[in-house]
N, C-alpha and C positions, 0 to 999 in steps of 0.2 A: 316053118310051122312045127316040124318034128322036134327041132331043137328046143323051141319054146315049151312044147309039151313035156319033153324030158326034163327040162329045168323046173317046170312047175310040179312034176312028180317027185323030184328029189327033195329030200328033207333039207330045209335051210339050216345052216350051221349057226349055233347060238354064239353070239358075241358075248364077251365078258363085260357086261355092263352093270355097274353098281345099282342095286335095288334101293328104293326109298327106305325100306326097313334097315338096310345095311348102312346107308349114309347118315341116318339119324340115330346113331348108336354110340354107346360109351367108348368102345374101342376105336372107332373112327376119330372121336374127339381126342383120344389119347395119342393116336398116330399123328393127327394134325399138330397137337401141342408139341410132340417130340420134334417134328420137322421144323417147327417155328423156333423152338427154344434151343435146339442143339447147335453147336458150332459147325463149321464146314466139315471137319473130320468126322464128327458124330453123325451128320446127315449122310455122309458117304457110307459109313459103316451101317447105318440103319437101312438105307436103300439097297445096299449090297446084300444085307441079310434077307430083305424082302425078295429081291431078285433071285437069290439062291433057292427060294422055294418054288420058282417057276420051272418045273422039270417035266413032269408027266401029266397027262390029262386025268386029273382027279380033283376032289373037292378042295384040297389045299391050294393047288394051282389056280383054280377058279377064284377062290377067296382072295389070294394075294394079287392076282391080276386085277381084280376089282378094286383092291386097296390102291395099287399103283395108279390105275386110271382115275380114281377119285382124287387122290392126292395131287396129281398133275392137273386135273381139271379145275380144282379149287385153288391152285397156286396163283399168287398175285405177282410173283417176281419172275 
């Protein structure tokens, strides 16, 4: 019981989940278009550039983690 009480008192960590406002935006459409239209090397460079932004817990990290989650969630291949 004590463990459950401690767990309920601790603040849950927020997961990087794309919001509806973010997923229905022009920049996500551009990111999706780039992923689809680029060749293999271009996709590698694009995803590498996005992954390089995942460094410290800040707004940029949260944004690009949501971008990656959205792109892979929407992937058909």
